[in-house]
C-alpha positions as CSV (number, residue, x, y, z in Angstrom):
1,X,-10.6,-5.4,-13.4
2,X,-10.7,-5.9,-9.6
3,X,-10.9,-9.6,-9.7
4,X,-7.5,-9.1,-11.7
5,X,-5.9,-7.1,-8.4
6,X,-7.5,-9.4,-6.2
7,X,-6.4,-12.6,-8.2
8,X,-2.9,-11.5,-9.2
9,X,-1.9,-9.2,-6.2
10,X,-4.3,-10.8,-3.6
11,X,-5.6,-7.9,-2.6
12,X,-8.8,-8.4,-0.6
13,X,-11.8,-7.5,-2.7
14,X,-13.4,-5.7,0.2
15,X,-10.5,-3.2,0.1
16,X,-10.8,-2.9,-3.7
17,X,-14.7,-2.2,-3.2
18,X,-14.0,0.6,-1.1
19,X,-11.3,2.3,-3.1
20,X,-13.8,2.4,-6.1
21,X,-16.5,4.0,-4.1
22,X,-14.3,6.5,-3.4
23,X,-13.0,7.4,-6.9
24,X,-9.7,6.3,-6.1
25,X,-10.1,3.0,-7.9
26,X,-11.5,2.5,-11.4
27,X,-10.8,1.1,-14.7
28,X,-9.7,2.5,-17.5
29,X,-9.4,0.8,-21.0
30,X,-9.1,-2.4,-19.0
31,X,-6.2,-1.2,-16.8
32,X,-6.4,-0.7,-13.4
33,X,-6.0,3.3,-12.8
34,X,-5.2,4.3,-8.9
35,X,-6.0,8.4,-8.6
36,X,-3.1,10.2,-7.1
37,X,-4.3,13.2,-5.2
38,X,-3.4,16.2,-3.1
39,X,-3.8,16.0,0.6
40,X,-7.5,17.8,0.6
41,X,-8.4,14.8,-1.8
42,X,-8.0,16.4,-5.1
43,X,-7.5,14.2,-7.9
44,X,-4.2,15.7,-10.0
45,X,-3.3,12.2,-11.5
46,X,-3.2,8.9,-11.9
47,X,-1.1,5.5,-11.8
48,X,-2.4,3.2,-14.8
49,X,-1.5,-0.3,-14.0
50,X,-0.7,-2.2,-17.1
51,X,-1.2,-5.9,-18.1
52,X,2.8,-6.4,-17.3
53,X,2.2,-5.1,-13.6
54,X,4.0,-1.5,-14.7
55,X,2.7,1.5,-13.4
56,X,3.0,4.5,-15.9
57,X,1.1,8.0,-14.2
58,X,-0.5,10.6,-16.3
59,X,0.6,13.9,-16.7
60,X,2.0,15.7,-13.7
61,X,-0.5,18.5,-12.5
62,X,0.3,19.3,-9.2
63,X,3.8,18.1,-7.7
64,X,2.8,17.0,-4.5
65,X,0.1,14.6,-5.7
66,X,0.1,10.9,-4.5
67,X,-2.1,7.9,-4.3
68,X,-2.6,7.9,-0.7
69,X,-4.9,6.1,1.9
70,X,-5.1,6.7,5.9
71,X,-6.3,5.1,9.0
72,X,-9.1,6.7,10.8
73,X,-7.7,9.0,13.8
74,X,-5.4,12.5,13.6
75,X,-2.1,11.0,11.4
76,X,1.1,10.5,13.1
77,X,2.7,8.5,10.7
78,X,3.9,8.4,7.1
79,X,4.8,4.8,5.1
80,X,6.2,5.7,1.5
81,X,6.1,3.3,-1.0
82,X,6.7,3.6,-4.6
83,X,3.2,2.7,-6.2
84,X,-0.3,2.3,-5.0
85,X,0.4,-1.8,-4.8
86,X,3.0,-1.4,-2.4
87,X,1.4,1.4,0.0
88,X,-2.1,-1.3,-0.1
89,X,0.4,-4.0,0.0
90,X,2.1,-1.9,3.7
91,X,-1.6,-1.8,4.7
92,X,-2.6,-5.2,4.6
93,X,0.9,-6.2,6.6
94,X,0.1,-4.4,9.4
95,X,-3.3,-5.0,9.9
96,X,-2.8,-8.7,9.4
97,X,-0.3,-8.6,11.7
98,X,-2.2,-6.8,14.0
99,X,-5.0,-9.0,14.5
100,X,-6.3,-8.0,17.6
101,X,-5.6,-4.4,17.3
102,X,-2.7,-5.1,20.1
103,X,0.3,-2.9,19.4
104,X,-1.7,-1.4,16.3
105,X,-0.1,1.3,14.7
106,X,-1.0,4.6,15.4
107,X,-3.0,6.5,13.0
108,X,-1.1,6.4,9.5
109,X,-1.1,7.7,6.0
110,X,0.4,5.3,3.6
111,X,1.4,6.7,0.2
112,X,2.5,5.4,-3.3
113,X,4.6,7.6,-5.3
114,X,6.7,7.8,-8.4
115,X,8.9,10.5,-8.0
116,X,10.1,12.2,-4.8
117,X,8.8,15.5,-5.8
118,X,5.2,13.8,-5.3
119,X,5.9,14.1,-1.5
120,X,3.8,16.7,1.0
121,X,7.0,17.4,2.4
122,X,5.9,20.2,5.3
123,X,3.0,17.8,6.0
124,X,5.6,15.1,6.2
125,X,7.7,16.7,8.4
126,X,5.2,17.7,11.2
127,X,5.0,14.0,12.0
128,X,6.2,11.8,14.8
129,X,7.1,8.6,12.3
130,X,8.3,8.5,8.7
131,X,8.6,5.3,7.2
132,X,10.2,5.1,3.4
133,X,9.5,1.8,2.9
134,X,11.4,1.6,-0.9
135,X,14.4,-0.6,-1.6
136,X,17.4,1.9,-0.2
137,X,19.5,1.2,-3.6
138,X,16.5,3.0,-5.4
139,X,17.1,6.8,-6.8
140,X,13.4,6.9,-5.5
141,X,14.5,5.8,-1.7
142,X,17.4,8.2,-2.0
143,X,15.9,11.3,-3.4
144,X,12.8,11.0,-0.6
145,X,15.5,10.1,1.9
146,X,17.5,13.7,0.9
147,X,14.1,15.5,1.1
148,X,13.6,14.1,4.3
149,X,16.4,13.2,6.2
150,X,14.6,12.1,9.6
151,X,12.7,9.3,7.9
152,X,13.2,6.0,8.5
153,X,14.4,3.6,5.4
154,X,13.0,0.2,5.3
155,X,14.0,-1.9,2.4
156,X,12.3,-4.9,1.7
157,X,13.6,-8.2,1.1
158,X,11.6,-8.7,-2.1
159,X,8.4,-6.5,-3.0
160,X,5.8,-5.7,-0.3
161,X,3.1,-7.3,-2.6
162,X,5.1,-10.4,-2.3
163,X,5.7,-10.4,1.1
164,X,1.6,-9.6,1.8
165,X,1.1,-12.7,-0.6
166,X,3.4,-15.2,1.4
167,X,1.5,-14.0,4.2
168,X,-1.6,-14.8,2.9
169,X,-0.4,-18.0,1.6
170,X,0.9,-19.5,4.7
171,X,-2.3,-18.3,7.0
172,X,-4.3,-20.3,4.0
173,X,-1.5,-23.3,4.7
174,X,-2.2,-23.2,8.2
175,X,-6.1,-23.4,8.0
176,X,-5.8,-26.3,5.7
177,X,-3.6,-27.9,8.6
178,X,-6.0,-27.2,11.4
179,X,-9.2,-28.4,9.3
180,X,-7.1,-31.5,8.1
181,X,-6.4,-31.9,12.2
182,X,-10.0,-31.9,13.2
183,X,-11.1,-34.5,10.2
184,X,-8.8,-36.7,11.6
185,X,-10.1,-36.5,15.1
186,X,-12.1,-39.7,16.0
187,X,-14.7,-39.9,18.5
188,X,-16.2,-42.7,20.3
């Protein structure tokens, strides 16, 4: 299951292993299962990724439970995506775009939701910055924006995972070009 996520979505195995070690990702009937939790960390439901790449959720036990991961520090910022893969992709894009920790985003919580009712509204309203990173023409983005009117809406050109994969492919191509240039050097 982890190798499938690594190949299909270009998610690093180190990240997948870390999620698994916290029980936030596991295999269920040969499907990837991402745990949705309350902000207190209590598991409430699961996002199940089927073989076609579609998410379904298990029966909703709590309205304010989402898949989430956070960077270290006191959370100042939130990024909301439409599912766990998109949330993880945004995290990876932001980390990749700040390799030297120059202008690193403040401590951030990345949330993957299926319904706007899953959002911890009171918590999010206290943050300096909330970004809804969902296609603006979607009902989910409209519902989240209605609940969080001060949030910034950032609509991707394609999926965040597609953007992550393109970034990785460009990096690999650049690495190959550098490797070829080094191989082409002739020294006397």
